[in-house]
N, C-alpha and C positions, 0 to 999 in steps of 0.2 A: 149298511150295518145290520139292518133287520134281516136281510136275506142271508148274510154271513152267519148270524146266530142260528137262524132257522135251519140252515144247511148243516150245522154242526150237531144239532140235537137229534139223537137217535132214540133215546128214552125220554118220553114226554112227561115223566113224573117230575116233581120238584127237585128230587135228588139228581135225576138225569140232566135236567136243564142246568142246574148249578154246576155239575161236573163238566158239561160241554162248554159253558162260558168260562169256567176256570181254565180249561185246556187252552182256549183261545187267548186268555190273558197270559198264561205261562209261556206260550209260544211266541208272544209278542204281537200276534195278529190283532188283538185288542190292546193297544198301548195304554200306559198310564195317562190319565187325563181324558181319554175318549169318552164321549157322552153316549150312554146307552139308550136304546129306544124305550118308550114308555111301557109300563106293564100291560096296558090294554093293547098296544100295538103288537107286542110279542105274543100275547094270548090269541089275538085275532089271526096272526100269521101262522101259529101252530095249531089253531083250532081247538084250544083248551080253555079252561076257566082262568080268569085273571087271578083268582085265589091261588092257583098252583104256581103261577109265575111269581106272585108276591112272596110265596113261601121260599122259592128258589132265591129270590133277591135278598130275603132276610138271611138265609144261610150264607150267601156270599158276603153280605155286610158284616155278619158276626165273625167271619174269618178274615175280615179286613181287605177282601179282594175288590170290593166296590164301596162307594161312599155316596150317600144321598144328601143333596144340598137343597132341600126344600123345593121351592117352585123352579129352581134352576135345573133340576133334573138329577139323574144318577150317573156317576162317573166311575171309571176304572181307577183304582187306587192301589198303592203298594200295600201288601199285607202288614198290618200292625195291630198290636193289642196294647191298650194303655196298661201301664205297670200295675195299677190297682186291680185290674181284672185278672191278672195272672194268679194261678194257684200258688205259685212259688212265693209271691209277695204276701200271701196270707199266712205263711207258716208261723209268723210271729204272733198272729191272733190279736185280740183286743188288748192283751197284756203288754203289747209292745210299747204302749204309752207309759207303762210303769217300769220300763227297763232300767231306768236310772237307779232304782232301788233294789235291783236284783243282784244277788251275790253268787248264785249258781245257775249258769245258763246251760241247760241240757236240751236246748231246742235246735242246735246247729247241725247235727249230723256229721260233724267233722271228727277226725281221729284225735287222740291225745298226742300233742306235739312232743311230749317227753318220751313217747314210745317210737318216734320216727328216727331213722338212722341219720347221723350227721353227714352232710355232704362235703365237709372240709377235706377229709382224707381222699375221697374220690376225686375232688377237684385238683388236689395236689398231684395225684397219680396221673391224671389226664394232662396236666400242665397247660401249655398254650397250643394244644393240638389244633392244627388247621384242617378242619374236617370238610370244609366246603370249597371245592375248586371250581365249581360251575353251578349256575342256576338250574342246569339240567341234570345234576347228579340225582341218583336214586333217592326216593323219599325216606328210605330206611337204611341206616348203617348196616353193612353186611354182617358185622359181629353181632349186632342186636337181633337181626333177623334169624341168625343161627340159634341164638339163645331162645328166642320166642318159639321157633318151630319145635325145639326140643320140649318145650313146656306146653304146647298147644294140646287141647283135649282131643283133637282129630287132625289129620293131615290137611291143612288149608291149601287151596289152590294158589292163593295169593295173600300177601300180608302188606299192611301199611301202618304208619304211625300218625296219630293226630293229637290234638291238644285236649285230651281228657275224654272221659266217657260220654258226657253230654254232647261234646263236639262230634264224637263218633256217631251217636244216635241221630243227631241233626243231619249229618252228611249222608248216612245210610237211608234215612227217611226221605231225603231229597231225591234219592235214586229210585226207591221202591214205591213210594206212596204218592198218589195224586189226589187232587180235591175230590171229595165225595166218596173216596174209597173207604170201605170198612176195614178196621184193624182190631185185633183182639189183644187185650192186655190183662194182666193179673189185677184182681180187685181185692184189696187196695193196691195202689201203684205209686210210683215216684212222681210227685207233683210236676216238676219241670218237664218230665217226659210227656205228661198229659197236656201241659201247656203247648209243648212243641207240636204234638199231633193235632190239637185243636187249631193252632195257628196255621197249619198247612191245609186245613179244611177237611181233615179225616173225620170219619164217623167212628168214635171210639166205643167199643163194647167191652165191658168188664166181665171176666170169667172168674168164678170163685176159686179160692185156693184152700189147701189144708196144710198140715205141717210138712208135707213133701212137695209143695208147690201147686201148680195149676192142676185142677181135678180133671182126669181124662174124659169122664162122661160129660162133664160140663163143656169141655173143649169140643167134643164131638158134636154136641147139640148146637153150639155157637157156629162152628164151621158150616154145618148143614143149613142153618137159618140165615146167616149173613153173607156167606161167600166172600170172606175177607181176602185181602192181598198179603197180609202179614200178621204174624203172631209175635208179640214182644214178651220176653221172659227174663227174669233174673234168676239164673240157675243156682246161685249161692248167696247166703246172707241177705235174703230178700229185704228190701227197704220199703215198708217199715217193720215187717213182722219177724224178720230173722230166719224165716223158713229156708231150707236148702233142699234141692232135689237129690234124690238118690239116682243112680244110673238106671235102676229098674223103672223108676217113674219117668225118667227121660226117654227110655225106650218105649214105654207105653204111649207117651205123647207123640213120639216120632211115628209110631205105627198109625195113630189116628190122623196125623197131618199128611202122611204118605198117600192117603186116599184123596187128597185135594192138591193136585199138582201145581196149581197157581199160587200157592201160599209160600212166602219166604219167612223163615224163622230168624228173628233178631234177638240175640242173647247179650245181656249186659252183666258181665261178671265184674261188678264194680268194686267188690271187696278184695279181690285178688289174693295176695299173700297172707292177709290176716284172717281169711275165712278158715274155719276149722274143718268144714266138709271138703273132701277131695274135689278137684276139678271135674266137671260133668258137662256134657253137651249133647244136644240132639244131633249134632253134626257127625257123631259116630255112626248114625244110621242114615242121616240126610245130609251128607257133606256138600252136595251140589246146591242145596237150598238153605243152608244155615250160615248166617253171618254172626261171628262170635267176637265180642268186644271184651278186652281185659284192660282194666284200669290199674294204675300204680299210685294213684293219689292217696288212698287211705293207708296203704302199706309203706310207701316210700316218700310221700310228701305231696300235698296238694299243689304246691308251687312248681313241681316238676311239669305239671300240665301235660302229662303223657298218657296215652292209651293206645293199644294196638287193635287193629281190625284184621280179622282173618276169615276167609271164606271163598265163595266162588268168584272167579276173576271178573265175571260180568258186573258184579256190584263193586268189588274193591277197586278195579281199574277205573270205573266211573267216578268213584270218590277221589282217587289220586289225580285223575285228569282235571276234575273240577277245581281242585286245590291249586293247580298250576295257575289258575286265573285269579287266585287270592293270595293266601300266605305262602303257597308253593310247597313248603315242607315244615315240619316241626323241628325246632332247633337241634341240629346234629350234635352240638355241644352237650345239651341235656340228654340226648340219646346216649352219648358216650358215658355220661355220669350214670345213667340207668344200667348200662352194660356192666359197669364196674360194681354197682350195688348188687346186681343180680348174681354176680360171679365171685364176689369177695366173701370168703367163708365167715369172717367175723360179722359181716352185715347179714348174711343168711341166718346165722345163729341169733342175731338180734331180732330179726323179723319173727323167728320162731318163738322167742321169748315174749314178744309183743302179742302174738296170737294167743299164747297161753294166758297172758295177763288179761286180755279182753275176755277170754272164756271164764276166768276166775271171777271177774266183775259181773258178768252176765249171771252166772250161777248164784253168786252171793245175793244179788238183788232179787232174782227170781225166787229163791228159796225163802227170803224174807217176806216177799209179797204173797207167796203161796201160803205161808203160815197165817197170813191175815185175810185169807180167802179173796184175794184180788186176782182177777183173771188177766194174765199177761203172757206174752210169748217173746222169746229172745234166744232162739236156738243157736244163732250164729251171727257174726258181724259185730256191730257196735250200737245197734238200736234195740229198744224194747217197746213193744206195742201193748198198751194197757187199756182195758175196757173201763169206762167211767159212766156214771149215771147221767151226767150232763157235761158236755165238753167245756162250755164257757165257765160254768161254776167251778169245775176242776182246775182250769187254768188260773182263775182268779184266786182260788184257795191257795194254789201253789205260789202264785205271785206274792201273796200276803206273807208267805214264808221265805220270800227272796229267791224263789225257784222258777225258772222259765222252762217250759216244754213246748213242743210243737203241737198244734191242734190236729186232730185226725181227719177233719172234713176235707181238706185239700187233697188227701190221699185217696179218697173214695171216688170210684167211678159211678157206682150206684149206692143208695143208702144201705149201710150195713145193719146188722141186727142190734147194734148198740153204738153209743158214742165211744171215741177212743182219743188217746193222746200218744204221741211218740216221744220217748225219752232217749237221749243219747247216753246209754248206759256205759259206753266206752270211756266217758269222761268222769265217771263216778269211781273215785279211788278208794274211799273208805266211808265209814259212817252208814253202812247199809241198813242197819236196824232202825236208826233214827229216820233215815230217808224213807224207808218203807212205811213207817208210821204216818208220815206226812202224805205220802202217795195214797195210802189206804183211806185217809181222811178225804182226800180230793176225789178219790174214786167213788166214795159213798159206801165203802165196805166197812164191816166191823173191824176195829183195831186188832183184835186177836181172834184167830180161828181155831179150828179143831185139828190142825195138822195138815200134812201133805194130801193132795188129791189122789183119787184112785188111779192106778196105772191104766185103767180102761178109758180114762179121760185125760189125755195129755193136756198140759197147761195151755189154756187159751184156745183150744180147738174143740170145746164141747158143743 
């Protein structure tokens, strides 16, 4: 065992040792339950300080790859994070205990169900279609693939369908990222994605964003410093800030990444049809290195559990092949429903009306907050990102008014310049002035301001 570990270590830093051991675990060479050599034995074999090995062991333990059992020693374990340690589980914050008294829950990040299309007519049109004739049928219905290719922001080499955007990110990450790899993400970022990356043992580096997405100069610096394997982006309706990339910004980011050939771009277009901004992708310039994900949960229904993955065959094929050893495919019945929804003109018109209604709600609440000198952003999608003087005080203040919002801390990769909360503005149908008064109180801003901000300082990006 000692010789096996020593032979696998090429980089004798703590990160290099952790990565080498992780590779052995992933390959099954170090099976679950195997007892690892002591820290001192490994340090002596490698000719390094026990402190370095201890740091590597701590990294592996945090990722759930190994487990220490006191005097019994350290053993290989299946990766696992207790639920309470996940960022996702913290989105309710401390006010979760007060939820019984809440009358308006804007913490969820889900769409307004009254704006989703009904599935009844689609199911009637499909009837009792028998869409699966073999366990080896293609993962994507041919009709759906045709529709998806027509809509894709660049010509993908291969397409597949999985069970939602986070399932897509999980499976793509399993192909692209290994323990100890550096990955770049937007800061702030979607908490479950951060949980996912930390669970697989990636070293996550946050890159600042502005109203057009990830900042090119910050991306260039991070690529040079960290030599990452992947960059994760939300090209439209960024969760939580609502920022959307322009094609000009996407092209700038692509030019920066093109100088680093080992980097894969992973795009999560989670808002899909309800995003106001047009589809955009770095894949127009980097088609062989961009994996693009489109979700239909917020536009057509969370319970459809469908998202499409398109990009280089090296990644998409690996995802498809791995699924054959698990679920095999996403329900072709639901895929047929999605085809109907995407091609039925009345449904297309309904999605357009929902998109306009979400835009109306965002604008109404942003204008009301702006008049009260509250810093907030919500350019696209269903979320609003609001700066507050103190996160916990803000959430407790809102809870006292029967309002729940999501805390900003789980979204942060590094500490931002102020505390924030995320509000699912897509669920706010009316009462914008009244709500803005309560939000301004929670934010610690004066109830009434002096009017709109200067055009030189877009809301929330000063």
